[in-house]
All heavy atoms as an XYZ file, in Angstrom:
793
protein
N      16.631      0.318     15.717
C      16.220      1.199     14.660
C      15.936      0.343     13.419
O      16.652     -0.595     13.123
C      17.321      2.198     14.362
C      16.975      3.175     13.315
S      18.258      4.442     13.298
C      18.135      4.939     11.639
N      14.888      0.672     12.696
C      14.568     -0.058     11.473
C      14.698      0.854     10.271
O      14.531      2.063     10.365
C      13.135     -0.629     11.495
O      12.205      0.443     11.495
C      12.893     -1.526     12.675
N      14.990      0.210      9.166
C      14.999      0.904      7.877
C      13.957      0.224      7.011
O      13.872     -1.005      6.985
C      16.372      0.823      7.235
C      17.365      1.718      7.971
C      18.729      1.610      7.359
N      19.304      0.351      7.845
C      20.312     -0.268      7.272
N      20.878      0.213      6.188
N      20.781     -1.392      7.761
N      13.160      1.003      6.320
C      12.094      0.468      5.474
C      12.583      0.406      4.037
O      13.179      1.355      3.541
C      10.820      1.328      5.574
C       9.745      0.811      4.657
C      10.324      1.378      7.014
N      12.323     -0.714      3.410
C      12.687     -0.911      2.015
C      11.438     -1.330      1.264
O      10.347     -1.218      1.747
C      13.781     -1.980      1.881
C      15.093     -1.568      2.479
C      15.384     -1.845      3.808
C      16.038     -0.889      1.737
C      16.588     -1.457      4.371
C      17.243     -0.495      2.289
C      17.520     -0.774      3.609
N      11.564     -1.852      0.136
C      10.490     -2.383     -0.679
C      11.152     -3.066     -1.857
O      10.611     -3.118     -2.949
N      12.361     -3.536     -1.591
C      13.176     -4.139     -2.637
C      12.732     -5.560     -2.950
O      12.522     -6.359     -2.039
C      14.646     -4.185     -2.204
C      15.258     -2.818     -2.005
O      14.649     -1.824     -2.434
O      16.365     -2.753     -1.441
N      12.636     -5.895     -4.220
C      12.333     -7.286     -4.574
C      13.501     -8.183     -4.179
O      14.672     -7.775     -4.270
C      12.158     -7.249     -6.086
C      12.636     -5.941     -6.551
C      12.772     -5.035     -5.376
N      13.196     -9.378     -3.727
C      14.210    -10.364     -3.346
C      13.822    -11.719     -3.918
O      12.635    -12.009     -4.098
C      14.395    -10.470     -1.818
C      15.076     -9.258     -1.247
C      13.080    -10.692     -1.109
N      14.812    -12.523     -4.201
C      14.607    -13.914     -4.582
C      14.689    -14.732     -3.316
O      15.668    -14.606     -2.558
C      15.670    -14.384     -5.570
C      15.553    -13.697     -6.918
O      14.417    -13.477     -7.370
O      16.602    -13.380     -7.507
N      13.674    -15.560     -3.066
C      13.609    -16.326     -1.818
C      13.463    -17.810     -2.143
O      12.679    -18.194     -3.005
C      12.416    -15.868     -0.947
C      12.309    -16.689      0.315
C      12.562    -14.386     -0.602
N      14.239    -18.632     -1.431
C      14.089    -20.076     -1.491
C      13.392    -20.511     -0.223
O      13.716    -20.025      0.864
C      15.455    -20.754     -1.569
C      16.130    -20.569     -2.877
C      16.129    -21.437     -3.924
C      16.932    -19.463     -3.288
N      16.856    -20.930     -4.958
C      17.356    -19.716     -4.604
C      17.303    -18.256     -2.681
C      18.160    -18.826     -5.310
C      18.089    -17.379     -3.390
C      18.509    -17.659     -4.687
N      12.436    -21.420     -0.363
C      11.673    -21.887      0.790
C      11.825    -23.389      0.957
O      12.163    -24.108      0.010
C      10.172    -21.555      0.653
O       9.671    -22.215     -0.508
C       9.939    -20.055      0.550
N      11.546    -23.837      2.149
C      11.473    -25.259      2.475
C      10.283    -25.427      3.405
O      10.205    -24.737      4.439
C      12.763    -25.711      3.162
O      12.666    -27.066      3.537
N       9.340    -26.270      3.032
C       8.104    -26.449      3.800
C       7.374    -25.123      3.998
O       6.800    -24.877      5.063
C       8.375    -27.120      5.141
C       8.908    -28.528      4.990
O       8.463    -29.224      4.047
O       9.771    -28.926      5.791
N       7.441    -24.234      3.005
C       6.744    -22.958      3.059
C       7.461    -21.855      3.813
O       7.005    -20.725      3.862
N       8.606    -22.162      4.416
C       9.358    -21.178      5.201
C      10.584    -20.719      4.423
O      11.241    -21.519      3.781
C       9.822    -21.808      6.511
C       8.701    -22.286      7.377
C       9.241    -23.182      8.479
N      10.104    -22.462      9.373
C       9.836    -22.222     10.642
N       8.729    -22.688     11.165
N      10.664    -21.556     11.396
N      10.912    -19.425      4.503
C      12.117    -18.957      3.808
C      13.368    -19.543      4.459
O      13.480    -19.584      5.684
C      12.066    -17.434      3.977
C      11.142    -17.179      5.107
C      10.212    -18.345      5.208
N      14.296    -20.015      3.623
C      15.550    -20.570      4.133
C      16.764    -19.764      3.667
O      17.813    -19.811      4.296
C      15.720    -22.056      3.769
C      14.699    -22.902      4.510
C      15.625    -22.286      2.280
N      16.599    -19.037      2.556
C      17.657    -18.126      2.098
C      17.045    -17.158      1.112
O      15.986    -17.406      0.544
C      18.864    -18.841      1.518
C      18.558    -19.862      0.560
C      19.738    -20.653      0.115
N      19.117    -21.493     -0.885
C      19.653    -22.411     -1.564
N      20.898    -22.666     -1.424
N      18.983    -23.101     -2.430
N      17.734    -16.029      0.929
C      17.260    -15.029     -0.019
C      18.441    -14.234     -0.553
O      19.496    -14.169      0.069
C      16.200    -14.111      0.620
C      16.663    -13.325      1.816
C      17.139    -12.029      1.681
C      16.582    -13.865      3.096
C      17.538    -11.284      2.784
C      16.975    -13.130      4.213
C      17.460    -11.839      4.053
N      18.227    -13.649     -1.723
C      19.234    -12.787     -2.334
C      18.689    -11.370     -2.318
O      17.594    -11.105     -2.819
C      19.555    -13.217     -3.779
C      20.475    -12.192     -4.437
C      20.191    -14.596     -3.803
N      19.458    -10.482     -1.717
C      19.105     -9.063     -1.650
C      20.312     -8.263     -2.097
O      21.405     -8.410     -1.546
C      18.675     -8.675     -0.246
C      18.352     -7.237     -0.059
C      17.580     -6.462     -0.869
C      18.793     -6.388      0.997
N      17.501     -5.180     -0.365
C      18.239     -5.111      0.787
C      19.592     -6.575      2.113
C      18.474     -4.037      1.629
C      19.818     -5.504      2.959
C      19.251     -4.257      2.722
N      20.116     -7.433     -3.113
C      21.170     -6.559     -3.655
C      22.433     -7.351     -3.998
O      23.550     -6.935     -3.701
C      21.477     -5.432     -2.682
C      20.298     -4.493     -2.508
C      20.626     -3.317     -1.646
N      19.502     -2.398     -1.610
C      19.469     -1.325     -0.851
N      20.487     -1.008     -0.078
N      18.408     -0.536     -0.868
N      22.208     -8.527     -4.609
C      23.322     -9.342     -5.085
C      24.008    -10.197     -4.036
O      24.967    -10.896     -4.369
N      23.543    -10.177     -2.803
C      24.165    -10.976     -1.738
C      23.219    -12.075     -1.286
O      22.025    -11.852     -1.134
C      24.505    -10.119     -0.524
C      25.634     -9.159     -0.775
C      25.970     -8.367      0.442
N      26.823     -9.147      1.334
C      27.252     -8.704      2.504
N      26.893     -7.523      2.929
N      28.009     -9.446      3.268
N      23.763    -13.250     -1.050
C      22.984    -14.382     -0.576
C      22.963    -14.385      0.956
O      24.021    -14.333      1.596
C      23.583    -15.696     -1.085
C      22.906    -16.974     -0.603
C      21.477    -17.068     -1.140
C      23.722    -18.184     -0.999
N      21.754    -14.431      1.528
C      21.569    -14.464      2.979
C      20.999    -15.822      3.357
O      20.058    -16.299      2.735
C      20.580    -13.380      3.425
C      21.114    -11.978      3.289
C      21.204    -11.364      2.051
C      21.539    -11.267      4.410
C      21.698    -10.087      1.914
C      22.039     -9.979      4.284
C      22.118     -9.406      3.031
O      22.618     -8.131      2.909
N      21.543    -16.426      4.392
C      21.032    -17.694      4.901
C      20.188    -17.404      6.137
O      20.651    -16.734      7.073
C      22.187    -18.613      5.262
C      21.756    -19.992      5.699
C      22.956    -20.896      5.937
N      23.936    -20.312      6.834
C      23.894    -20.406      8.157
N      22.919    -21.043      8.759
N      24.842    -19.868      8.893
N      18.956    -17.898      6.152
C      18.065    -17.693      7.293
C      18.480    -18.658      8.402
O      18.502    -19.871      8.218
C      16.588    -17.919      6.900
C      15.679    -17.827      8.125
C      16.164    -16.905      5.841
N      18.814    -18.097      9.546
C      19.222    -18.913     10.690
C      18.015    -19.363     11.506
O      17.978    -20.469     12.000
C      20.196    -18.140     11.563
C      21.476    -17.791     10.813
C      22.395    -16.927     11.622
N      22.675    -17.486     12.913
C      23.809    -18.096     13.258
N      24.774    -18.204     12.383
N      23.985    -18.577     14.465
N      17.025    -18.440     11.646
C      15.792    -18.819     12.345
C      14.692    -17.816     12.044
O      14.957    -16.667     11.711
C      16.004    -18.965     13.847
C      16.295    -17.702     14.569
C      16.574    -17.975     16.051
N      16.944    -16.751     16.702
C      16.421    -16.324     17.837
N      15.512    -17.038     18.446
N      16.815    -15.209     18.370
N      13.460    -18.305     12.154
C      12.279    -17.467     11.976
C      11.906    -16.908     13.336
O      11.724    -17.658     14.297
C      11.103    -18.262     11.377
C       9.834    -17.427     11.354
C      11.457    -18.751      9.973
N      11.799    -15.593     13.442
C      11.445    -14.946     14.702
C       9.933    -14.759     14.829
O       9.378    -14.917     15.907
C      12.146    -13.594     14.812
C      13.674    -13.639     14.717
C      14.238    -12.232     14.674
C      14.257    -14.427     15.882
N       9.290    -14.383     13.709
C       7.836    -14.180     13.684
C       7.305    -14.488     12.304
O       8.020    -14.348     11.313
C       7.467    -12.725     14.010
C       7.703    -12.301     15.438
C       7.206    -10.884     15.663
O       5.982    -10.694     15.659
O       8.055     -9.991     15.802
N       6.039    -14.870     12.262
C       5.352    -15.105     10.992
C       3.898    -14.709     11.184
O       3.277    -15.098     12.165
C       5.455    -16.583     10.599
C       4.631    -16.931      9.406
N       3.623    -17.861      9.456
C       4.649    -16.466      8.133
C       3.066    -17.973      8.265
N       3.661    -17.130      7.444
N       3.351    -13.903     10.262
C       1.940    -13.542     10.334
C       1.406    -13.334      8.920
O       2.160    -13.142      7.978
C       1.714    -12.326     11.219
C       2.288    -11.042     10.716
C       1.634    -10.066     10.022
C       3.627    -10.555     10.885
N       2.493     -9.013      9.744
C       3.712     -9.292     10.259
C       4.771    -11.081     11.489
C       4.880     -8.557     10.225
C       5.931    -10.347     11.450
C       5.981     -9.097     10.841
N       0.082    -13.400      8.804
C      -0.593    -13.269      7.516
C      -1.607    -12.141      7.611
O      -2.325    -12.031      8.604
C      -1.308    -14.575      7.122
C      -2.047    -14.425      5.808
C      -0.310    -15.728      7.064
N      -1.654    -11.292      6.589
C      -2.647    -10.228      6.531
C      -3.377    -10.318      5.198
O      -2.886    -10.922      4.248
C      -2.012     -8.824      6.630
O      -1.179     -8.603      5.494
C      -1.219     -8.661      7.913
N      -4.540     -9.724      5.143
C      -5.240     -9.627      3.875
C      -5.038     -8.223      3.330
O      -4.809     -7.278      4.081
C      -6.755     -9.906      4.032
O      -7.280     -9.009      5.000
C      -6.997    -11.333      4.470
N      -5.119     -8.108      2.027
C      -4.965     -6.789      1.403
C      -6.154     -5.907      1.735
O      -7.194     -6.381      2.162
C      -4.876     -6.944     -0.103
C      -3.609     -7.570     -0.556
C      -3.641     -7.639     -2.054
N      -2.400     -8.181     -2.539
C      -1.858     -7.816     -3.677
N      -2.434     -6.924     -4.437
N      -0.749     -8.350     -4.077
N      -5.991     -4.650      1.463
C      -7.085     -3.683      1.643
C      -8.088     -3.885      0.520
O      -8.036     -3.215     -0.501
C      -6.550     -2.250      1.629
C      -5.586     -1.988      2.761
O      -5.630     -2.736      3.752
O      -4.819     -1.022      2.650
N      -9.006     -4.805      0.714
C      -9.939     -5.181     -0.344
C     -10.804     -4.021     -0.817
O     -11.191     -3.962     -1.960
C     -10.825     -6.336      0.102
C     -11.574     -6.055      1.368
C     -11.192     -6.354      2.639
C     -12.834     -5.395      1.490
N     -12.116     -5.914      3.533
C     -13.140     -5.332      2.861
C     -13.737     -4.843      0.579
C     -14.308     -4.733      3.339
C     -14.888     -4.257      1.047
C     -15.166     -4.214      2.419
N     -11.073     -3.058      0.052
C     -11.922     -1.941     -0.349
C     -11.210     -0.971     -1.289
O     -11.845     -0.149     -1.928
C     -12.439     -1.192      0.884
C     -11.330     -0.615      1.718
C     -10.762      0.609      1.577
C     -10.642     -1.247      2.782
N      -9.767      0.780      2.493
C      -9.673     -0.348      3.264
C     -10.734     -2.497      3.410
C      -8.814     -0.649      4.301
C      -9.889     -2.788      4.457
C      -8.944     -1.863      4.886
N      -9.891     -1.071     -1.398
C      -9.126     -0.177     -2.274
C      -8.859     -0.786     -3.649
O      -8.387     -0.105     -4.529
C      -7.788      0.150     -1.635
C      -7.932      0.995     -0.399
C      -6.583      1.377      0.114
N      -6.757      2.076      1.374
C      -5.778      2.368      2.191
N      -4.558      2.038      1.894
N      -6.014      3.002      3.319
N      -9.120     -2.070     -3.793
C      -8.803     -2.743     -5.040
C     -10.053     -3.232     -5.731
O     -10.928     -3.803     -5.112
C      -7.862     -3.917     -4.767
C      -6.546     -3.450     -4.195
C      -5.603     -4.596     -3.949
O      -5.853     -5.701     -4.443
O      -4.617     -4.379     -3.249
N     -10.119     -3.026     -7.019
C     -11.265     -3.450     -7.811
C     -10.884     -4.662     -8.653
O      -9.918     -4.620     -9.398
C     -11.704     -2.312     -8.747
C     -12.141     -1.065     -8.023
C     -13.429     -1.293     -7.244
O     -14.305     -1.998     -7.705
N     -13.532     -0.703     -6.083
N     -11.634     -5.744     -8.491
C     -11.455     -6.938     -9.312
C     -12.772     -7.236     -9.992
O     -13.758     -7.566     -9.347
C     -11.013     -8.146     -8.448
C      -9.608     -8.019     -7.967
N      -8.548     -8.388     -8.726
C      -9.099     -7.532     -6.805
C      -7.425     -8.147     -8.055
N      -7.740     -7.633     -6.894
N     -12.828     -7.126    -11.312
C     -14.094     -7.290    -12.021
C     -14.706     -8.677    -11.873
O     -15.915     -8.814    -11.911
C     -13.730     -7.016    -13.484
C     -12.258     -7.108    -13.560
C     -11.724     -6.828    -12.188
N     -13.891     -9.690    -11.665
C     -14.440    -11.037    -11.542
C     -14.860    -11.376    -10.121
O     -15.336    -12.462     -9.842
C     -13.445    -12.078    -12.055
C     -12.089    -11.981    -11.368
O     -11.960    -11.194    -10.400
O     -11.158    -12.671    -11.787
N     -14.657    -10.473     -9.178
C     -15.098    -10.674     -7.802
C     -14.215    -11.596     -6.981
O     -14.571    -11.982     -5.876
N     -13.033    -11.939     -7.501
C     -12.146    -12.829     -6.757
C     -11.563    -12.120     -5.530
O     -11.466    -10.908     -5.493
C     -10.988    -13.291     -7.641
C     -11.388    -14.298     -8.672
C     -10.186    -14.829     -9.425
O      -9.080    -14.827     -8.867
O     -10.363    -15.246    -10.571
N     -11.158    -12.925     -4.586
C     -10.509    -12.388     -3.392
C      -9.191    -11.731     -3.794
O      -8.554    -12.138     -4.769
C     -10.247    -13.496     -2.385
N      -8.779    -10.723     -3.058
C      -7.577     -9.975     -3.402
C      -6.317    -10.628     -2.855
O      -5.237    -10.180     -3.169
C      -7.676     -8.531     -2.888
O      -7.898     -8.555     -1.489
C      -8.771     -7.793     -3.606
N      -6.430    -11.652     -2.058
C      -5.254    -12.392     -1.625
C      -4.698    -11.981     -0.287
O      -5.187    -11.073      0.371
N      -3.679    -12.688      0.079
C      -3.046    -12.483      1.374
C      -1.591    -12.109      1.180
O      -0.997    -12.387      0.140
C      -3.112    -13.778      2.185
C      -4.500    -14.216      2.521
C      -4.514    -15.506      3.312
O      -3.537    -16.285      3.234
O      -5.493    -15.733      4.018
N      -1.060    -11.515      2.222
C       0.374    -11.239      2.298
C       0.900    -11.930      3.544
O       0.342    -11.807      4.623
C       0.633     -9.745      2.384
C       0.343     -9.046      1.088
C       0.676     -7.590      1.179
N       0.468     -6.967     -0.121
C       0.243     -5.695     -0.290
N       0.190     -4.894      0.745
N       0.067     -5.212     -1.494
N       1.986    -12.645      3.362
C       2.650    -13.309      4.483
C       3.883    -12.508      4.843
O       4.630    -12.085      3.960
C       3.106    -14.713      4.100
C       2.033    -15.735      4.111
C       2.630    -17.115      3.928
O       3.250    -17.633      4.871
O       2.474    -17.647      2.814
N       4.092    -12.305      6.116
C       5.277    -11.610      6.608
C       6.105    -12.586      7.433
O       5.563    -13.352      8.240
C       4.880    -10.415      7.483
C       4.266     -9.296      6.700
C       2.912     -9.299      6.406
C       5.033     -8.227      6.268
C       2.331     -8.267      5.680
C       4.460     -7.186      5.542
C       3.112     -7.208      5.253
N       7.399    -12.537      7.200
C       8.348    -13.390      7.921
C       9.444    -12.490      8.484
O      10.168    -11.842      7.723
C       8.979    -14.408      6.975
C       8.024    -15.362      6.381
C       7.251    -15.178      5.266
C       7.718    -16.662      6.847
N       6.504    -16.285      5.018
C       6.761    -17.225      5.972
C       8.160    -17.431      7.933
C       6.255    -18.504      6.147
C       7.659    -18.701      8.097
C       6.712    -19.224      7.216
N       9.571    -12.424      9.791
C      10.694    -11.723     10.403
C      11.731    -12.789     10.735
O      11.447    -13.727     11.474
C      10.258    -10.974     11.670
C      11.372    -10.090     12.206
C      10.872     -9.091     13.208
N       9.877     -8.211     12.582
C       8.848     -7.701     13.224
N       8.656     -7.948     14.498
N       7.992     -6.907     12.591
N      12.899    -12.653     10.128
C      13.905    -13.699     10.242
C      15.241    -13.136     10.692
O      15.542    -11.956     10.516
C      14.104    -14.420      8.883
C      12.812    -15.090      8.428
C      14.637    -13.494      7.803
N      16.011    -14.009     11.280
C      17.393    -13.727     11.597
C      18.204    -14.367     10.473
O      18.042    -15.558     10.196
C      17.727    -14.365     12.936
C      19.003    -13.911     13.567
C      19.167    -14.563     14.923
O      19.493    -15.758     14.968
O      18.925    -13.877     15.924
N      19.017    -13.569      9.787
C      19.749    -14.079      8.633
C      21.139    -13.483      8.582
O      21.421    -12.470      9.216
C      18.985    -13.758      7.351
N      21.993    -14.131      7.782
C      23.363    -13.659      7.666
C      23.917    -13.923      6.265
O      23.685    -14.986      5.706
C      24.266    -14.332      8.711
O      25.593    -13.840      8.574
C      24.250    -15.828      8.609
N      24.642    -12.936      5.718
C      25.343    -13.189      4.466
C      26.745    -13.746      4.718
O      27.372    -14.283      3.831
C      25.415    -11.815      3.815
C      25.451    -10.880      4.980
C      24.645    -11.535      6.074
N      27.226    -13.584      5.933
C      28.560    -14.067      6.304
C      28.581    -14.299      7.807
O      27.820    -15.098      8.308
C      29.651    -13.087      5.848
C      29.280    -11.627      6.122
O      28.760    -11.333      7.220
O      29.517    -10.773      5.258
N      29.344    -13.555      8.549
C      29.386    -13.712     10.008
C      28.439    -12.771     10.747
O      28.075    -13.013     11.871
C      30.805    -13.474     10.520
C      31.767    -14.498     10.042
C      33.137    -14.183     10.550
N      34.083    -15.113      9.958
C      35.065    -15.658     10.628
N      35.260    -15.356     11.878
N      35.874    -16.489     10.020
N      28.097    -11.665     10.087
C      27.246    -10.654     10.718
C      25.773    -11.055     10.615
O      25.260    -11.259      9.519
C      27.471     -9.313     10.020
C      26.858     -8.142     10.740
C      27.229     -6.845     10.049
O      28.404     -6.680      9.701
O      26.332     -6.020      9.866
N      25.096    -11.164     11.766
C      23.687    -11.572     11.788
C      22.815    -10.329     11.881
O      23.098     -9.410     12.639
C      23.406    -12.489     12.991
C      24.248    -13.763     12.880
C      21.931    -12.839     13.081
C      24.198    -14.626     14.109
N      21.730    -10.308     11.113
C      20.786     -9.205     11.148
C      19.367     -9.719     11.186
O      19.109    -10.917     11.023
N      18.428     -8.814     11.407
C      17.006     -9.152     11.410
C      16.355     -8.494     10.203
O      16.529     -7.296      9.972
C      16.326     -8.704     12.735
C      14.833     -8.988     12.700
C      16.974     -9.412     13.915
N      15.626     -9.302      9.443
C      15.037     -8.871      8.177
C      13.565     -9.265      8.141
O      13.198    -10.337      8.640
C      15.764     -9.539      7.000
C      17.237     -9.268      7.011
C      18.110    -10.073      7.738
C      17.764     -8.186      6.320
C      19.466     -9.821      7.776
C      19.119     -7.916      6.345
C      19.971     -8.738      7.081
O      21.311     -8.477      7.110
N      12.745     -8.422      7.548
C      11.341     -8.729      7.370
C      11.065     -8.949      5.886
O      11.243     -8.041      5.081
C      10.468     -7.603      7.900
C       8.991     -7.926      7.888
C       8.193     -6.795      8.501
O       8.169     -6.713      9.748
O       7.640     -5.987      7.737
N      10.656    -10.163      5.553
C      10.325    -10.533      4.185
C       8.820    -10.557      4.029
O       8.104    -10.962      4.951
C      10.893    -11.916      3.858
C      12.398    -12.079      4.025
C      12.782    -13.550      3.924
C      13.133    -11.255      2.984
N       8.339    -10.145      2.864
C       6.898    -10.152      2.607
C       6.616    -10.923      1.327
O       7.222    -10.649      0.285
C       6.375     -8.731      2.453
C       4.847     -8.693      2.270
C       4.357     -7.298      2.060
N       4.436     -6.997      0.630
C       4.360     -5.787      0.122
N       4.246     -4.739      0.921
N       4.436     -5.603     -1.177
N       5.707    -11.878      1.424
C       5.297    -12.657      0.250
C       3.884    -12.264     -0.132
O       2.979    -12.299      0.693
C       5.351    -14.158      0.560
C       4.830    -14.993     -0.570
C       5.520    -15.071     -1.767
C       3.637    -15.683     -0.449
C       5.037    -15.827     -2.820
C       3.141    -16.443     -1.501
C       3.851    -16.507     -2.680
O       3.376    -17.251     -3.717
N       3.696    -11.888     -1.395
C       2.384    -11.518     -1.922
C       1.874    -12.698     -2.736
O       2.418    -13.023     -3.798
C       2.507    -10.280     -2.788
C       1.168     -9.746     -3.247
O       0.291    -10.554     -3.623
O       1.000     -8.520     -3.241
N       0.831    -13.371     -2.235
C       0.313    -14.589     -2.862
C      -0.283    -14.332     -4.244
O      -0.142    -15.149     -5.141
C      -0.727    -15.242     -1.954
N      -0.924    -13.194     -4.440
C      -1.562    -12.908     -5.722
C      -0.527    -12.750     -6.832
O      -0.658    -13.306     -7.917
C      -2.468    -11.655     -5.638
C      -2.949    -11.234     -7.011
C      -3.642    -11.932     -4.725
N       0.515    -11.995     -6.572
C       1.528    -11.755     -7.603
C       2.687    -12.760     -7.527
O       3.558    -12.746     -8.391
C       2.074    -10.335     -7.491
O       2.723    -10.162     -6.244
N       2.696    -13.598     -6.500
C       3.750    -14.588     -6.288
C       5.121    -13.927     -6.259
O       6.068    -14.355     -6.911
C       3.688    -15.677     -7.370
C       4.584    -16.859     -7.052
O       4.797    -17.153     -5.860
O       5.083    -17.497     -8.010
N       5.228    -12.821     -5.485
C       6.479    -12.084     -5.383
C       6.880    -11.896     -3.920
O       6.032    -11.881     -3.019
C       6.373    -10.697     -6.036
O       5.315     -9.967     -5.415
C       6.120    -10.811     -7.527
N       8.167    -11.729     -3.718
C       8.736    -11.462     -2.397
C       9.374    -10.084     -2.406
O       9.982     -9.667     -3.391
C       9.818    -12.487     -2.074
C       9.334    -13.854     -1.757
C       9.080    -14.854     -2.647
C       9.075    -14.393     -0.456
N       8.675    -15.976     -1.971
C       8.671    -15.723     -0.640
C       9.143    -13.874      0.824
C       8.340    -16.547      0.426
C       8.826    -14.698      1.897
C       8.423    -16.014      1.691
N       9.255     -9.393     -1.266
C       9.921     -8.107     -1.050
C      10.635     -8.129      0.297
O      10.183     -8.796      1.232
C       8.921     -6.956     -1.020
C       8.150     -6.627     -2.287
C       7.142     -5.519     -1.987
C       9.087     -6.182     -3.380
N      11.704     -7.377      0.391
C      12.318     -7.119      1.684
C      11.661     -5.855      2.212
O      11.803     -4.788      1.620
C      13.815     -6.927      1.562
C      14.498     -6.630      2.892
C      14.623     -7.907      3.704
C      15.837     -6.021      2.677
N      10.913     -5.959      3.310
C      10.160     -4.821      3.841
C      10.984     -3.968      4.789
O      10.931     -2.744      4.720
C       8.931     -5.308      4.607
O       8.071     -5.989      3.743
N      11.683     -4.617      5.713
C      12.406     -3.869      6.764
C      13.709     -4.579      7.131
O      13.817     -5.792      6.990
C      11.600     -3.770      8.043
C      10.346     -2.962      7.941
C       9.597     -2.977      9.283
N       8.331     -2.343      9.147
C       8.106     -1.053      9.352
N       9.088     -0.277      9.721
N       6.917     -0.547      9.192
N      14.632     -3.768      7.654
C      15.884     -4.296      8.209
C      16.100     -3.621      9.547
O      15.939     -2.408      9.679
C      17.074     -4.003      7.276
C      18.383     -4.454      7.919
C      16.879     -4.661      5.917
N      16.455     -4.407     10.556
C      16.732     -3.867     11.889
C      18.235     -3.768     12.088
O      18.971     -4.694     11.768
C      16.161     -4.786     12.974
C      14.711     -4.551     13.222
C      14.171     -3.823     14.236
C      13.614     -5.054     12.466
N      12.800     -3.832     14.130
C      12.426     -4.574     13.053
C      13.510     -5.849     11.331
C      11.181     -4.884     12.551
C      12.271     -6.142     10.832
C      11.118     -5.669     11.445
N      18.666     -2.617     12.613
C      20.096     -2.422     12.932
C      20.397     -2.958     14.298
O      19.619     -2.913     15.193
C      20.451     -0.928     12.888
C      20.363     -0.388     11.481
O      20.481     -1.175     10.536
O      20.166      0.829     11.332
């Protein structure tokens, strides 16, 4: 079962990959990356007067733990705004 969020998270990376993140005041250590994919935004829904590309979003499905309990988390990085969100959590 998954739960959908949209919470901002602070993420530390190494070689472009997330290695830890803080969600709701707790530090999570990424144990391994399960999946990684890149999507483009819905360019037809966004208007940019200068004609620039609307950017990409990177998704990382990771196995992480704040302590002994391991969970699966989906992190999303928005290149245009340079922000990270926690998209989903698997129970």
